[in-house]
N, C-alpha and C positions, 0 to 999 in steps of 0.2 A: 126407925130409919126407913128411907125410901128405897124401894126395889122395883125393878121391872118384874112383872108376874107372868108366868106361863100357866095357863089354866087348862083344865080338862085332862091332866096327865093321869095315866092309869095308876090304880092303887098298887099294882105290882112294882112299878117304877119307884113310887114313893116309898114303898116298903123296903126295897133294896137299898135306896139311898139312906134310909133310917138306920140300916145296918152298917153304916159307914163304909160303903163300897164305892169306889170310883166307877162310874157308869157312863156309857155312851148311849145317847138316845137319838132318835131320828124325828125331826119335826116336819110335819106336812101341812098342818092346819094353818090357814092364812093369817089369823090373828097372832098365833104364837110365832109363826115364821117371820113376820114383819118385826116383831119385838126382838127376837133372838138375832136377827140379821144385823141389827144396829148395835149389838153388844160387842165389847172388846174382851179379849182374853184377860183374865184376872178380875173381872167384875163379878159382883155377887147378884144373884137373882132368886126370886121366890117362886117355888113350884107348888101347885096345889091340884088335888083331884077335882075340886069344885069347878063347875063350868063357869064361863065368863058371865053368863046371865045371872047366876046364883051367887057370885062373889060379893060378900058383905063383910062388915066388921065382925070379927070372931071366927072367920074361916081359917082353918088350920092348913099348914103346909110345911115346907122345908126350905131352908136357905142353903144355896149351893154356890160354889165358885166355878166360873167358867174356865176350864183348863185348855180346851181346844175347840175350834169349830171349823166345819168344812161344808161348803156348798157343793152339791152334786146334781147333775141333770141327767135324767134317764129318758131315752127316746124309744118308743115302741112303734113299729110299723106293721100293718096288716093289709093284705090286698088279695084280691081274686079277680076274676074277669069282670065283675060288676062294679067294684069299688076299690078305692085306695084310701086308707086311713093312717094318719100319723099323729101320735100323741106324745106330748112331752110333759114330764113332771119334774119339778125342782124340789129338792128336800135339803134340809140342813141337819147335819150331824153335830151334836154337842157332847163333849166329854165333860162331865160334871163331878166335882169333888164336894161331898156333903159337908155342911158346917154345923147346922143346928136346926131344931124344930122351931117354928114360929107361928104367930097368930096375927092376923090382919087387924090393925087398929082402925084403919080408914082406907077406903078405896079412893085413890086420888084421880084416876082416869080409867074409864072403862068404855070408851066410845069405839064403836065399830070402825075399823080402818086406822086406828091409832094404837100406840103402845099402851098396854094395860100397866098401870103403876099403882102400887099400894104402899101404905105406911104400915110396916109390920114390926112387931116386937119379938125379940128372941125369948124363948121360954127355957129356963133351966130344966134339965131332965127330971128333977124331982117334982116339978110343977106340971109337967106335961100330962094331958088327959086324953 
């Protein structure tokens, strides 16, 4: 089945999702941000600790359902007599409900600036390695 993939997710997050815990994560990396921004609540996505550059057939991950998402912007201002600096960061908070472990069959799209998509197969628990 075809899924939008979020890559480079920490092992701790993947581990907590494997324990069937509802989890909220914050996305800041540009490639994952653009992919997750286009998703709707209720859609399924594939998360993996593998980096986008290393994503290939056979990469392991977890399929989750998007329960909620929220875009937030943080503004930081610093100044003194010599300079004034203002920075803004935008992040996306995703609440995920884990479904099952999966393995990538084929990477469908992994172009920089576009949504990463994979064809992944669900793996029954007794087959997972």
